[in-house]
C-alpha positions in Angstrom: 90.7 20.8 125.4 88.3 20.4 122.4 84.9 22.1 122.7 81.7 20.7 121.4 78.4 22.5 120.9 75.4 21.4 123.0 71.8 22.3 122.6 69.8 23.4 125.6 66.8 21.2 125.6 64.3 23.2 127.7 64.4 26.9 128.7 66.2 27.6 131.9 63.8 29.6 134.1 63.8 30.8 137.7 66.2 28.8 139.9 67.7 26.8 136.9 68.3 30.1 135.1 69.9 31.6 138.2 72.2 28.5 138.5 73.1 28.8 134.9 74.3 32.4 135.4 76.2 31.4 138.5 78.0 28.5 136.7 78.7 30.7 133.7 80.4 33.2 135.9 83.1 30.6 136.8 84.0 30.4 133.1 82.9 33.7 131.5 84.3 37.2 131.8 81.8 39.1 129.6 78.1 39.2 128.7 76.5 40.3 125.5 73.1 41.6 124.6 71.6 43.0 121.4 69.3 45.9 120.6 67.6 46.7 117.3 66.9 50.3 116.5 63.8 49.3 114.5 62.1 48.0 117.7 61.3 50.2 120.7 62.4 49.1 124.2 60.6 49.5 127.5 61.8 51.9 130.1 62.8 49.0 132.3 64.8 47.4 129.4 66.6 50.7 128.7 67.4 51.2 132.4 68.8 47.7 132.8 70.9 48.1 129.6 72.4 51.4 130.9 73.2 49.7 134.2 75.0 46.8 132.4 76.9 49.3 130.2 78.3 50.8 133.4 80.4 47.6 133.7 83.0 48.4 131.1 80.4 48.3 128.4 81.1 48.5 124.7 78.7 49.0 121.9 79.2 48.2 118.2 77.0 47.8 115.1 77.1 44.3 113.8 75.1 42.0 111.5 76.1 38.8 113.5 76.6 37.5 117.0 76.6 34.0 118.5 73.7 32.1 117.1 72.5 34.9 114.7 73.5 36.3 111.3 71.3 39.0 109.9 70.5 38.8 106.1 70.3 42.6 106.0 70.9 45.5 108.3 72.7 45.6 111.6 71.9 45.7 115.3 73.8 47.2 118.3 75.8 44.6 120.1 76.5 45.5 123.7 79.2 43.7 125.7 79.9 44.2 129.4 81.9 42.7 132.3 80.3 39.7 134.0 80.6 40.4 137.8 78.4 40.0 140.9 76.4 43.1 140.1 75.8 42.4 136.4 74.9 38.8 137.3 72.2 40.1 139.6 70.9 42.3 136.8 70.8 39.3 134.4 69.0 37.2 137.0 66.3 39.8 137.3 64.8 38.7 133.9 64.2 35.2 135.4 64.3 33.3 132.1 66.7 32.8 129.2 64.2 33.4 126.5 62.8 36.5 128.3 65.6 38.4 126.6 63.4 39.9 123.8 62.6 43.4 122.7 60.5 45.4 123.4 60.6 44.3 127.1 64.4 43.7 127.4 67.5 43.7 125.1 67.8 40.5 123.0 69.8 37.3 122.8 71.9 36.9 126.0 75.3 35.5 125.3 78.1 34.8 127.8 81.7 34.9 126.7 85.0 33.5 128.1 87.9 35.8 128.7 89.3 35.0 125.2 86.0 36.2 123.6 84.8 32.7 122.7 81.2 31.8 123.2 80.2 29.8 126.3 76.4 30.4 126.0 74.6 31.7 122.9 70.9 32.3 122.6 68.3 33.4 120.1 65.4 34.2 122.4 62.6 34.7 120.0 63.3 31.3 118.4 63.5 29.7 121.9 67.0 28.4 121.0 70.1 28.2 123.1 73.4 26.5 122.9 76.6 26.0 124.9 80.1 25.5 123.6 81.8 23.4 126.3 84.8 21.2 126.9 84.5 17.9 128.8 85.3 19.5 132.2 82.7 22.3 131.7 80.1 19.7 130.7 80.8 17.7 133.9 80.7 20.8 136.0 77.4 22.0 134.5 75.8 18.5 134.9 76.9 18.4 138.6 75.8 21.9 139.3 72.5 21.9 137.5 71.4 18.3 137.2 67.8 19.4 136.2 69.2 21.1 133.0 69.3 18.8 130.0 71.8 19.5 127.2 72.5 17.3 124.2 75.5 17.3 121.9 74.9 18.7 118.4 75.5 16.2 115.6 78.4 17.2 113.4 77.4 18.3 109.9 78.1 15.8 107.2 
């Protein structure tokens, strides 16, 4: 099926955020977060990141990830398995745009088993998007009716 990009119209917080993580787990196998060496991170953020890395975590330096392309420099991109335990850790932040240093790692992304983006976010810009096929859109709308998404217009 063909996928389209949808913008998340308002920040998922609390129960809506929890439901988003739960729905994502039906389609996604991995999570991704970013850390920047130029910004300190809180002790809680470091502990949470280490706990996520325990789930088959991988770290690599990169200048881009879903929703972001740095003009200069690089950041550490951390990927980890999405499972019940890692979902609980993700839910502990309670809001999608809460993923910002120095409190937490940045820019939560959720990835399908093939590595394609399901959810991308740029938390400090309060921006998030979903790349969904028709079936995923319907499932999301039935599961989280209070979450509004709109299709992005194709570039001309």
